[in-house]
N, C-alpha and C positions, 0 to 999 in steps of 0.2 A: 231811719231806713239805709243811709250811706255807709253808718258807721257802723251794721248790721251785718248788710252785703259786705265791706269789706275784712271783717272780721270771720264772715265766712267762707272767704276767698282765700284768706291767709292761713285762716285752719285746714281747707281745703289740700291749699300745697305743705303744708308742713306733713299732712296722715300721705300725700302720695310721694313726698322723698325719703318715707320709712318704709314705705311698703314697697318703695321701687329699691332696694337695696337686694343684689340679687344673693341669692345664701348659694355658697360652692356644692358643685354641681359632683355627683358621681363620675368618676373614669373605669370602671367597668373593664377584664378582657374581654378581647370581643371572641371568644371560644367560651367562654362564659355559658352555662345551660339556660337555657329563660326561668325555670324553675329553680335554680335557684339565686338568677339574679336578684329575681324579686325577693327573696328570702335578704339578699345582703341590703338591698338597697332600701326595705325597714329595721334594719342592722345600722342603714350608714347613716339614718334619719335619723334614728335613734343616738344619734356617736355627735351626730352634728348639734342636736340640745344638749346634751350630757358635755358638751367639753366647752358649748356659753357660757353654759352653768358649772362649771368649774376649772376651765382654763385659759377662756379667751382672756380676764382681767389681766393673767398676763403675757399673755404670748401673743395673741393678736394683732397687729401693727395698721396702722390705719393709715393711706395715702388717698390724700384728700379727704372724699367724703364716702371713700372704697375702703372698709375692711380687710381686710389680710392676712389669711391662716396663716400660715408660717410650710412650707415643707418642709417634714423630717425625712432622714436620710432614714434607710427599712432597720441599721441596729439602732437607734435610736427607738426606735417605738418594740420594743424586746420589755415582754410585760414586768414582772418583778426591778428589772433593771432600768424599767424606764421610772419609777416612783424612787432609787437612791440613787438614781445619775447626778441630782442634783438635792444640795443640802435642802435648799428648803422645801421640793417636796415632801419629803422625809414626815415635815412638822405641818406643813399646811397641807397637804395631800394623805391623812392617815386614811388606815384601810375605813373605816368608824364612818367618812364621808367619799370617799370613794371604792367602794370594794370593787374586787378584781374581774369580775365583773362586767362591773362599769366599764372601769378603765382596759377592756378587752374590746369594751368595743365602742370608745371612745377613738383607743385603737384602729380597727375598722373602715372608723371616718378618716382619722388622720392617713391611715391607708390607701384608702382608696377614690379620695377628692381629688379635682383632677391638678395636678400641678399649676399651680403661678406661670406667668409670663414674665422673661424677663424679659429688657429691650435691649 
């Protein structure tokens, strides 16, 4: 009985640690109209998921237990230029894996995510 309790406690601790990982938050302009913000929030969330599936393995770093999505400069987030700016992108991100539409949605996520706080 004691072993089952310890197993359950350990499992719940691991589960809580996984669930407590904060996802990047959006930082939309204050002047953005509410209905526009609502649509961009949906696009932002879809972009976050696409980023996790297609980009995070190479671009996300870890600081302790926290995952850090890099802050890209606006000029780094320019459509086709993003795909060809890095030679690895051309081979690892062909249109057949990441469509232009998906790339645009990922760029929405990267453009509007809150910037990382640097000490």
